[in-house]
C-alpha positions in Angstrom: 12.6 -23.2 -7.0 16.4 -23.8 -7.5 18.2 -26.9 -6.5 21.3 -26.9 -4.4 23.9 -28.4 -6.8 26.3 -26.6 -9.1 25.3 -28.9 -11.9 21.8 -27.7 -11.8 23.0 -24.1 -11.9 25.2 -24.8 -14.9 22.3 -26.5 -16.6 20.1 -23.4 -16.4 22.8 -20.9 -17.3 23.9 -23.0 -20.3 20.6 -22.1 -21.9 21.3 -18.4 -21.9 22.2 -18.3 -25.6 22.0 -15.2 -27.8 18.8 -16.6 -29.4 17.2 -17.1 -26.0 18.2 -13.6 -25.0 16.6 -12.1 -28.1 13.4 -14.1 -27.6 13.2 -13.2 -24.0 13.7 -9.4 -24.4 11.3 -9.4 -27.4 8.7 -11.2 -25.4 9.0 -8.7 -22.5 8.9 -5.8 -24.9 5.6 -7.1 -26.4 4.2 -7.6 -22.8 4.9 -4.0 -22.1 3.5 -2.8 -25.5 0.2 -4.5 -24.5 -0.2 -1.8 -21.8 0.5 1.3 -23.9 -2.2 3.9 -24.4 -2.2 7.7 -25.0 -3.6 8.7 -21.5 -1.9 9.8 -18.3 -2.3 6.9 -15.9 -4.1 8.0 -12.7 -2.0 6.1 -10.2 1.1 8.3 -9.6 1.3 12.1 -9.7 5.0 11.8 -10.4 4.3 11.1 -14.0 2.7 14.5 -14.7 5.6 16.3 -12.9 8.2 14.5 -15.0 6.4 15.1 -18.3 5.9 18.8 -17.6 9.5 19.3 -16.3 10.8 17.8 -19.5 8.9 20.4 -21.5 10.2 23.1 -19.2 13.8 22.0 -19.8 13.2 21.8 -23.6 12.0 25.4 -23.5 15.0 26.6 -21.5 13.1 27.3 -18.3 14.9 24.8 -16.1 13.7 22.3 -13.6 10.2 23.8 -13.2 6.6 22.6 -12.8 3.9 25.2 -12.5 6.6 28.0 -12.5 8.3 26.6 -9.4 11.6 24.8 -9.1 10.9 21.2 -8.0 13.2 19.6 -5.3 11.4 16.3 -4.7 12.0 15.0 -8.3 15.6 14.8 -9.7 16.5 16.0 -13.3 18.0 13.2 -15.3 14.8 11.5 -16.4 13.2 14.9 -17.5 16.4 15.5 -19.5 15.9 12.2 -21.1 12.3 12.9 -22.0 13.2 16.4 -23.2 15.4 15.1 -26.1 12.6 14.7 -28.6 10.8 17.8 -27.2 13.9 19.9 -28.3 12.9 18.9 -31.8 9.3 19.9 -31.2 8.0 16.4 -30.6 5.9 16.7 -27.4 3.9 13.5 -27.1 2.8 11.5 -24.0 2.7 8.4 -26.2 6.3 9.0 -27.4 7.3 9.5 -23.8 5.8 6.1 -22.8 7.7 4.4 -25.7 10.9 6.0 -24.5 10.3 4.6 -21.0 9.6 1.2 -22.5 12.9 1.4 -24.3 14.7 2.2 -21.0 12.9 -0.8 -19.4 14.3 -3.2 -22.1 17.7 -1.6 -21.7 17.5 -1.9 -17.9 16.7 -5.6 -18.2 19.7 -6.1 -20.5 22.0 -4.5 -18.0 20.5 -6.7 -15.3 21.2 -9.8 -17.3 24.8 -8.7 -17.9 25.4 -8.2 -14.2 23.7 -11.4 -13.2 26.0 -13.3 -15.6 29.1 -11.5 -14.3 28.1 -12.2 -10.7 27.0 -15.8 -11.1 23.4 -15.1 -10.1 21.5 -18.1 -11.2 19.6 -18.8 -13.3 20.0 -15.5 -15.3 17.1 -16.0 -17.7 14.7 -16.7 -14.9 15.8 -13.7 -12.9 15.3 -11.5 -15.9 11.9 -13.0 -16.8 10.5 -12.7 -13.2 11.9 -9.2 -12.8 10.4 -8.1 -16.1 7.0 -9.6 -15.3 6.5 -8.1 -11.8 3.4 -6.0 -11.8 5.3 -2.9 -10.8 7.9 -3.6 -13.5 5.2 -3.7 -16.1 3.3 -0.6 -14.8 6.5 1.5 -14.7 7.4 0.5 -18.2 4.3 2.0 -19.7 4.2 5.4 -17.9 6.4 8.5 -17.8 8.3 7.5 -14.7 12.1 7.4 -14.2 12.4 4.0 -12.4 13.5 2.0 -15.4 16.0 4.6 -16.5 17.4 4.4 -13.0 17.6 0.6 -13.3 19.6 0.9 -16.5 22.0 3.5 -15.1 22.4 1.8 -11.7 23.1 -1.7 -13.1 25.4 -0.3 -15.8 27.3 1.4 -13.0 27.6 -1.9 -11.1 28.9 -3.5 -14.3 31.5 -0.7 -14.8 32.5 -0.9 -11.1 33.7 -4.4 -11.6 36.4 -3.1 -14.0 38.1 -0.8 -11.5 40.6 -3.6 -10.7 41.7 -4.2 -14.3 43.3 -2.5 -17.3 42.5 1.2 -17.9 40.9 1.4 -14.5 41.1 5.2 -14.3 39.0 5.6 -17.4 36.5 3.1 -16.0 36.6 5.0 -12.7 35.7 8.2 -14.6 32.8 6.5 -16.3 31.6 4.9 -13.1 31.6 8.3 -11.4 29.5 9.8 -14.1 27.1 6.9 -14.0 26.9 7.1 -10.2 26.0 10.8 -10.4 23.5 10.2 -13.2 21.8 7.4 -11.3 21.6 9.4 -8.1 20.0 12.2 -10.0 17.5 9.9 -11.7 16.2 8.6 -8.4 17.7 10.0 -5.2 17.9 6.5 -3.7 20.8 6.1 -6.2 23.2 7.4 -3.5 22.9 3.9 -2.0 25.1 2.7 -4.8 27.8 4.0 -2.7 27.4 0.9 -0.6 28.6 -1.1 -3.6 31.8 1.0 -3.7 32.4 0.6 0.0 31.8 -3.2 -0.2 34.3 -3.5 -3.1 36.9 -1.5 -1.2 36.5 -3.5 1.9 36.8 -6.8 -0.1 40.1 -5.6 -1.6 41.5 -4.5 1.8 40.7 -7.8 3.6 41.7 -10.1 0.8 44.1 -12.9 1.9 47.8 -11.9 1.9 51.1 -13.6 2.2 54.4 -12.1 3.1 54.9 -8.4 3.6 51.4 -7.9 5.1 52.1 -4.3 6.2 53.4 -3.2 2.8 50.6 -5.1 1.0 48.0 -3.3 3.1 49.5 0.0 2.2 49.5 -1.0 -1.5 45.9 -2.0 -1.2 45.0 1.3 0.3 46.6 3.0 -2.6 44.9 0.7 -5.0 41.5 2.1 -3.9 42.3 5.3 -5.9 39.8 4.4 -8.7 37.0 3.9 -6.2 37.9 7.2 -4.5 37.8 9.0 -7.9 34.4 7.4 -8.6 33.1 8.5 -5.3 34.4 12.1 -5.8 32.9 12.4 -9.2 29.5 10.9 -8.2 29.4 12.9 -5.0 30.4 16.1 -6.8 27.5 15.7 -9.2 25.1 15.0 -6.4 26.2 18.1 -4.3 26.2 20.3 -7.4 22.5 19.6 -7.7 22.0 20.1 -4.0 23.6 23.5 -4.4 21.3 24.3 -7.3 18.2 23.5 -5.1 19.6 25.5 -2.2 20.1 28.5 -4.4 16.5 28.2 -5.7 15.3 28.0 -2.1 17.2 31.2 -1.2 15.6 32.9 -4.1 12.1 31.8 -3.0 11.6 29.7 -6.1 11.7 26.2 -4.6 8.3 24.4 -4.4 7.2 23.1 -1.0 7.4 19.3 -1.0 6.6 16.3 1.2 10.1 16.1 2.6 10.0 19.7 3.7 6.8 19.2 5.6 7.3 15.8 7.2 11.1 15.8 7.6 12.7 13.1 9.7 9.2 11.8 10.8 9.2 9.9 7.5 12.1 7.8 8.8 10.6 6.8 12.2 8.5 3.8 11.2 10.5 0.7 12.1 8.1 -2.0 10.9 9.9 -5.2 9.8 6.7 -7.1 9.3 5.4 -4.5 6.8 8.8 -4.3 5.1 8.9 -8.1 4.3 5.2 -8.4 3.6 5.5 -5.6 0.9 8.6 -7.3 -0.6 6.5 -10.5 -0.8 3.6 -8.6 -2.4 6.0 -7.1 -5.0 7.6 -10.4 -5.9 4.8 -13.0 -5.4 1.6 -11.0 -5.5 1.0 -12.3 -2.0 -0.9 -9.2 -0.8 -3.4 -9.4 -3.7 -3.8 -13.2 -3.3 -4.5 -12.9 0.5 -7.0 -10.2 -0.3 -8.8 -12.3 -2.8 -8.9 -15.2 -0.3 -10.4 -12.9 2.4 -7.2 -13.3 4.5 -6.0 -9.7 4.4 -5.4 -8.2 7.8 -5.2 -11.7 9.4 -2.3 -13.4 11.1 -1.6 -15.1 7.8 0.1 -11.9 6.7 2.7 -12.3 9.5 3.4 -15.9 8.3 4.0 -14.5 4.8 6.3 -11.8 6.0 8.2 -14.3 8.3 8.6 -16.7 5.3 9.9 -13.9 3.1 12.3 -12.8 5.8 13.6 -16.4 6.3 14.3 -16.9 2.6 16.0 -13.5 2.2 18.2 -13.8 5.3 19.1 -17.4 4.6 20.0 -16.4 1.0 22.2 -13.6 2.2 24.0 -15.9 4.7 24.5 -18.5 1.9 25.9 -15.8 -0.4 28.4 -14.8 2.2 29.5 -18.3 3.2 30.0 -19.4 -0.4 32.1 -16.4 -1.2 29.4 -15.1 -3.7 29.0 -11.7 -2.1 29.3 -8.9 -4.6 29.1 -5.1 -4.5 25.5 -5.4 -5.8 24.5 -7.4 -2.8 25.7 -4.5 -0.6 23.6 -2.2 -2.6 20.5 -4.5 -2.3 21.1 -4.7 1.5 21.4 -0.9 1.8 18.1 -0.5 0.0 16.4 -2.9 2.4 17.9 -1.1 5.4 16.9 2.3 4.0 13.2 1.4 3.6 13.0 -0.5 6.9 12.4 2.7 8.9 10.7 4.6 6.0 7.0 5.4 6.3 6.1 4.2 2.9 7.1 0.6 2.1 5.3 0.4 -1.2 5.9 -2.4 -3.7 7.3 0.0 -6.4 10.6 0.2 -4.4 11.5 -3.4 -5.0 11.5 -4.2 -8.7 14.6 -2.0 -9.1 16.6 -4.4 -7.0 14.6 -7.5 -7.8 17.4 -9.7 -9.4 19.4 -9.2 -6.2 16.5 -10.1 -3.9 15.4 -13.0 -6.1 18.9 -14.5 -6.2 18.9 -14.4 -2.3 15.5 -16.1 -2.3 16.7 -18.9 -4.7 19.8 -19.5 -2.7 17.8 -19.5 0.5 15.3 -22.0 -0.9 18.2 -24.2 -2.1 19.8 -24.2 1.3 16.5 -25.0 3.1 15.4 -27.7 0.7 18.8 -29.5 0.5 18.3 -31.6 3.7 14.9 -32.6 2.5 16.3 -33.7 -0.9 18.9 -35.9 0.9 16.2 -37.4 3.1 13.7 -38.1 0.3 15.8 -38.4 -2.9 13.0 -40.2 -4.8 10.6 -37.2 -4.5 10.1 -35.4 -7.8 11.9 -32.2 -6.7 12.6 -31.0 -10.2 8.9 -31.4 -11.2 7.9 -29.4 -8.1 10.4 -26.6 -8.9 9.2 -26.3 -12.5 5.5 -26.4 -11.4 6.1 -23.6 -8.8 8.0 -21.5 -11.3 5.3 -22.0 -13.9 2.6 -21.0 -11.4 4.6 -17.9 -10.4 5.0 -16.8 -14.0 1.4 -17.6 -14.7 0.1 -15.5 -11.8 2.2 -12.5 -12.9 1.0 -12.8 -16.5 -2.6 -13.1 -15.3 -2.4 -10.0 -13.2 -0.8 -8.0 -16.0 -3.5 -9.2 -18.4 -6.2 -8.0 -16.0 -4.5 -4.6 -15.9 -4.3 -4.5 -19.7 -7.8 -5.5 -20.5 -9.9 -4.7 -17.3 -7.9 -2.0 -15.4 -7.9 -1.7 -11.7 -11.7 -1.4 -11.5 -11.6 1.9 -9.5 -9.5 4.5 -11.3 -9.2 3.5 -14.9 -10.2 0.8 -17.5 -7.8 -1.5 -19.2 -4.4 -0.1 -20.2 -4.4 -1.7 -23.6 -5.1 0.8 -26.4 -8.3 -1.0 -27.5 -9.6 -1.4 -23.9 -8.8 2.1 -22.9 -10.7 3.9 -25.5 -10.8 7.7 -25.3 -10.3 9.7 -22.1 -14.1 9.8 -21.4 -14.1 6.0 -21.4 -10.7 5.4 -19.7 -11.0 7.3 -16.4 -13.3 5.9 -13.7 -14.6 6.9 -10.3 -13.3 10.1 -8.7 -10.8 10.6 -11.5 -13.5 10.8 -14.0 -15.5 13.2 -11.8 -12.4 15.3 -11.2 -11.6 15.4 -14.9 -15.1 16.6 -15.8 -15.0 19.2 -13.0 -11.6 20.5 -14.3 -12.9 20.8 -17.8 -15.9 22.9 -16.6 -13.7 25.1 -14.5 -11.5 25.8 -17.6 -14.6 26.7 -19.6 -16.1 29.0 -16.9 -12.9 30.6 -15.4 -9.9 30.5 -17.8 -7.7 32.2 -15.2 -8.8 30.1 -12.2 -6.2 29.2 -9.6 -7.4 25.8 -8.1 -7.0 24.5 -4.6 -7.4 20.8 -3.9 -6.4 18.0 -1.5 -2.8 16.9 -1.9 -3.0 13.7 -4.0 -5.2 15.3 -6.7 -3.2 18.5 -7.1 -1.2 17.4 -10.2 -4.1 15.7 -11.8 -6.1 18.8 -11.4 -3.4 20.7 -13.2 -3.4 18.0 -16.0 -7.1 17.6 -16.4 -7.7 21.4 -16.4 -5.4 21.9 -19.3 -2.6 23.6 -17.3 -4.3 25.7 -14.6 -2.2 26.5 -11.5 -3.2 24.0 -8.9 -2.2 24.1 -5.3 -2.3 21.9 -2.2 -4.7 23.8 0.0 -2.7 22.9 3.1 0.7 24.1 1.6 -0.7 27.2 0.0 -3.9 28.1 1.9 -4.2 31.6 0.4 -3.1 31.0 -3.2 -6.4 29.8 -4.8 -9.7 31.3 -5.8 -11.4 28.0 -6.8 -11.6 24.8 -4.7 -12.4 21.2 -5.6 -13.6 19.1 -2.7 -12.9 15.4 -3.7 -12.2 13.6 -0.5 -13.9 13.1 2.9 -11.5 15.4 4.7 -13.1 18.3 6.6 -13.7 21.4 4.4 -10.8 23.9 4.9 -11.9 26.7 7.2 -11.1 29.4 4.6 -13.2 27.6 2.0 -16.1 27.2 4.4 -16.0 30.9 5.3 -15.1 32.7 2.0 -16.2 30.3 -0.7 -19.6 29.3 -2.1 -20.6 26.1 -3.8 -21.0 26.5 -7.6 -21.5 23.0 -9.1 -21.0 19.3 -8.5 -19.6 16.6 -10.8 -20.2 13.3 -9.1 -17.8 13.1 -6.2 -16.2 16.4 -7.1 -17.8 19.5 -5.6 -16.5 22.9 -6.8 -16.4 26.1 -4.7 -15.6 29.6 -5.8 -14.4 32.5 -3.8 -17.2 34.9 -3.0 
């Protein structure tokens, strides 16, 4: 990993030349292009909703999917995708290329912030972040995470300018970016932690004579931060008002947050949190699974090691005076997910440079005593070997995704490995797709009920049929697809009859 000395840091940062930047961003763009194909990836139903909502906006119908206003997904990314659709260019492939462009832009913003905040080494932080498996997957699908990264890190860059010339203009821009980021992914409201951190730092800065007056002046100097907060908060609440109005009119779709509410935030599981962070950054979950160690006490050792490095790195950051508003944002993200039910790996690549900088600083602090005790040990060679292995594992995993797929839901993502849709989809997804095609042929006006996860895929595979979660809308469908091992819904068992079977998909039709 990283060494403890400033000379070592300077050595790595000195290599961040314009040529190196161009080569690195070009390399990562090619890595992502290797995973581009014309099919909807069967790993996240969000993609379908974003794509369909973009078309809805382009047609002037608003934030709608299947004729309902959607509250669980914010609007900025659909607006982004709608731009070419306004010109009549509706293409899933074009949408993926736009997402890829936002990924490269997001990495560039990350690099600018890392340079400004002395997060070392910049090129390695960008390379590792760009090669994380979730980073690659979300760069080749219609998902808003990378656009969120670009907006959030651009906001953090602009936030740094609120203490300099033309700070009110920068505050206006920062407020607009804050609002845009929070309406790209709702977790963007956590960027407010960066504003709070910057304000506190200004208030508690060392002062000399006239402390009382200086403190008053400092309070007044927080005006740009207040303006940023008001603008960003105003944009956020205006969207909340729009959703509340749609709800009053009975147009708002029922979502997960409506049904599960605060129960989503009652899962305080530190072990799972740190283990999933480790899985996102180091592929530790997949590696333990391949070694047959998944579910064993080794997982607790991994999560303890990740926690030790992160906490040590945060402490070092504070003690060295390196704490930045972005660190507060990263910490707020960790604290938000700590009690959240779903601690999946996708949540971490959006703050990966912050987490990685903590880890590097934590490693430096923990290794420094060992370096002093055994100075003759080849520490530099060990660091380079570990980094090369880390990068190698990430590249190997992405290569498997591109040429082999995940083995259960789809074949390789690469255009040549994917083939046509009949070849690309595997398992239950292939069965569901064939069943949906038959339903469309037999009953063009069918309204389809299905288990929750497969609802949006049913809509997509059937060519646009209304598809419903049977538990949310138990009386809205006349056709039912049984695709899981859940008990058959009582209404289906009583009022429907089996019509045909496609592999794991069994289709029932109302009597």
